[in-house]
C-alpha angles and dihedrals in degrees: 000000000000098000104046097026090228134134120226119207118202133190114236091202099053102019089229129135106254104182147344122221120206131183111094119106096202139042114300111237106177143018134193133179120220100254105219103056104000091224096118124063120194122205130188127199147180086254085079094244134114114208129195120214129197101215093194098047126107115280093257095049105045093119109088112211126317122321118266102239124205139185093241141032118288117249107170144000135205129178119213106247093253090054093234096113136036123203119206128199115207135195088249089070094253130135110209122187118205134193104240095209098034097042091218132126112255099183143345130213121195102213094188090065089056097043094044096239102110092137095042109101113217100021104133148139111271098179133032137174136184123230118243094263092044096236098106135049130201114212132180141156139121097013128067101253139069116233124214115203132189100220103201091056097029088232127155101226100181146344120222111201117221111214106230122186095228139104093215096093136085132195122248125217087260092060094251120133113236133185126253117235092268093054109061098128112120112276091191116043098185141002127196136180120219114245090255092052091228096108140020141191137216131199105225135167089266091055137262112342121195 
């Protein structure tokens, strides 16, 4: 919730409230379950922290390890399909991949260098998703393209322009449409890989693109 900075866990079978997780000091912006067992829940917040929660632990030990702290507000989370790594998108335009068990940073990608908006405050990825094999990451947000990264090498493989019916964009030297300062609302609301990893979709202002 935005007001109390708490997470409410509900049972689909019974419709009952199962648990409440408290610990963030700012509004919670994103949640993600660890995909292999579903025991761990990750939460990101405007307090610049990502917290892990063990939903089956005793009431006094729900928090799993120390928070992953960042230099900017958290916008989106995505677990690698094997649950070993967690990638975090921040308001500073960075993509930071953490070891879930080790609690250490494995790599960092500065998205603003790739999208040509290093000096544009607020340009960031708002939605991210791992491929089925965990090697690639789709990322999109307040610029009119979807970026495809190869995480092990931190390489930008491709940019997929989203055609937006607006005059509030300009083209970078890399051919990627970027927002002007008055147009930082997310262009892409959500990106998702197919289970096979051979296709993906994005929710854009013009509708669902596949």
